[in-house]
C-alpha positions, 0 to 999 in steps of 0.5 A: 463798235464795242466788240470791234473795239475790244478785239482791237485792244486785246492784243495790247493788254496781252502784251502789257500782261506779258511784259509785266510777267517778264518784269516779275521774273527778272525781279525774281532772278535779281533777288536770287543772284543778289539777295540781301545781307540777311539772306546770305547763307551762313558760315557753319558754326565754330566746331567745339572741342571734344573732350580735350586733354593736354595729351589728346589735344582736340578734333574738329567736328565740321557738322554737315559735310559741305564745301565752302568757297571763299571769294573776296567781294572786292578785287583790292583788299586791305590787309592792314599794316605789316609788323616792321620785318626787314625787307618785307614788301607788301607786293609779295602777297598775292592773295589771302584766304581766311577761315569761315570765322575770319570771313564772318569777322571781316564781313561784320565790320572789317576794312576794305570790304568782306568775304562771301561764303558760297556753299557747294555741294560735297561729295558724301563719304561712304561711312563703312570705308576703312580708314587708310594708313599713311604708309598705305596711300594709293600711288599716283601715276598711271605707270604706277611708279613713285613720282617726285616729292612724295606724290606717291602718297596722293590723297584724294581732296574728297576725303573726309578730314578724319581720314587725312589724320595719320595715326598718333605714334604711341610710346614716343615720349619718355614716360617721365613726360607723362608725369609733368604737371599739366600746363598752366592756363596762362601759356602763350598762344602759338601760330604755326607758320607752315610754308610749302612750294609744290608739296604733295597734297596728302603730305600737306594736308596730314601736317595741317590736320596732325596740328589740329588734332594734337594742339590744345585749342586754348593754346593754338591761335592759328595756322598760317599757310604760306604758298611759296609760289607753287605750280601744282594745280591741286595746290591752287583752288582745291587747297583754297576750298579746303582751307575755307572749311577749317577754323583758324587756318589762313592761306597767303600766297606769294607773288614770287619765289621767297624761299624757306626763310623769305616764306616764313617772314611772310608768314610771321608778319601775318601771324598774331600769336604770342609765339611763331612755330615754323614748321616744315610742310612734311611733319606729323605732330605727336600728342603733347608736342606744343605745351612744352614749347610754350612752356619753355618760352614762357620762362624766358622769351629769348629761348629758341626751341625745338622739339625732338624730331623723329624720323619718317622715311620718305619712301616707306613713311614708316615712323622711327622715334629718335632714341638717343639725345641728339643736337644739331651742330655745324662744321667748318664748311658750315654744313648742319649735322646731327651728333649725340649729346656730349657725356658731360652735358648729359650728366649735367642734366637734371633728368632724361626729359630736361631741355639740353642746349643745341649749338644750332637749331634744326630747321624742320620745327622751330619755336620763337617768341614772335617780338623777340624774333622781330626785334632781333632782326628775324631771318636775314632777308638777304639770303637766298633760296638755298637754305642757311636760315636756321644756322644764321638764326642759331649763331644770332641767337647765341651771340646776341644774348639768347639760347637754343634748346631741344626739348625731349617732351615735345616730339614731332615726326619729320619726313626726310627726303632723299636730297636730289642733285643740285644744279650749278646755280643752286650749289653757288647760291647755297655757297653765297649764303654760307660766305655771307654768314661768315662774313657776318658772324665768324669774325677772324674765324671765317679764314678757317671756314675759307680753308675748309671750303675752297669753292667758297674762297674762289667764290668770295674773290669775285665779290664779297657780300654786303653785310652792313645792315646785319653788322649794324644789327650786331652793334645795336644788339650788343652781340658777342664774338664767335670766340665766345660761341667756340668757348661757351657753346661748342668747344668741339668746333675749335680747329686743331691748328698750331696755336701759340703757347706763351710762357715767362713773364708778362710784360705791359708794353706801355708802363713797362711793368710785369703782372704779379699777385698783390699779396706776397703769397698767392691765394684765390681772390688775389688782385693781379697788378703791375710790379717791377720785373724780376728774372727767376721770380716764380710768381711772375712765371706765367703759362698760356696757350691761345684761347684757354687759361692763363696759369699763374706760376706760383704755388697752388693751381691758380688761373687769371679770373674776373670779378667785377671786372677786375682780374684776380686769381682763382682756382683753376676750374677744369670743366663746367660753365665757370671755365669759361671766365678763365678764357683768354685770347692773346692776339697778334696785336698784343691785346689780351681779350677776355673771351666771355666778355669780349673786353681787353685786359688793361693796367689801370693806374690808381694812386700807387696801385697799377691793378688790371681790369677789363675795358672796352678794347681800343689798343691803347699802350696800357692794353698791349702785352708780350710774354717772354717766350713764344712757341707753337703747339697742335691742339684745339 
């Protein structure tokens, strides 16, 4: 009976043992798939700087070669509040990929879940393989022909980071730059915002690694990559995987096409450095490029600065250092171009490496204080995809109290492409941007723009853009008139036109008297007042050509000037910044505007005196003037 009973229950016991084994396997499998937090693979240690110097920058040591794929543990991540940038919407952000350090910080207590790092096998590189030169990259495509947007320089994403870094071009900077004192430890930090749309893989990675290789770690807060809805497959998962390996690099992706200005605003909203450095995705940074930009902004946070942009040929990738001092300017079609620095400004520089003013900042690389950028309205959010952001930023900076400069001791190579022909819609979008800039910033000079651009004039007749928000910004910031820009920043832009020339006595319409010197003998510092009009009186004979000085008719070479808002006589100046204190514009409505301040000349009655002062323009009778004689002359 016992034997029979043991045989009857034997299969049940075997089944129980098999069930226990199966349960154990399931538990082991679950443990392997979902390890406890302490068992998760750790990110590689933070790379250390090796022998950093202000000139050489630093290189990153990634340790054992491995790839890290960054995954979000939750589908809906929180990204925190956005800085108050105009028209920046959270739904423009599709996904954010952070560096391994950012992932660790987030998983240790950040909001909205954490990031999970998954190690993946990395293809080993042959240590004996020679390093490629940027100009000798293999061509992409089976037919051997160069493809669009620089893909002829395609670089395998399996190469080591060191092979992606282009050789630095020695000797680009002036020798005096090397004698500059080392940068102070108190320099502000920089966030480099690098936007791209279907950029060539090799060009994009070379730009990123040239920044990492040349920017001192103490000053480089982060690199913010902004993918402006790229369609190339290599710029999707492969780029996310590569960025996950880099310390201090984050990747943002937009859900819709934003254009250069919109993508830069998105990157600026996520940046945390003191200074924003907006850079195109096809650049090569030289050693020592970042420190001069940061030092110049540290001296005055209202400065918008740019390095000297050397030329990288888009076909051969040959590097051509810029020799002459070139500044960015605009023409009356509102197109950007380069021109040599005028001789008078070149002579005024303290040394060949002194920063110099530029009417327009080049869009390739622009550095600006982050808070100043946000507080002054950032880029115009209503500009379309077709450019114009650097021109609008430059005019806003100059007219609203800032300055634009180019720094010879900072050099960055920029790959200039041969622009393809734009479609009709793209050309119209570019014209719409120019119309918006003209209607916002050019005041009465917008008519000169329309005269030089008949296409823009025709397009504007269909409907003018709504510039209300930007004009409110002008009033809030107390911006100057475009007259001031022409007189102080770029007088060469004054159009050659028939301008009024005035002569004779200057009558005040409201009070019926004429401008005269308060003293019997005119001398510098003499206050200008109203006196009874007398024919043939040399001291009351004035000469004035529109938007220039008012010359006094008495002995000596004296002109109308301003001291503490009182109109006085001073020696006429022929050059330098003081000449702009003596620039006036007699407008058709009778008001005489002091171009530097934007205020009007007004006769102020005080007891027995009728002195001339600057006051806010309101069109009252004491601000209305007329000369005896009016003619026209062709000049700038």
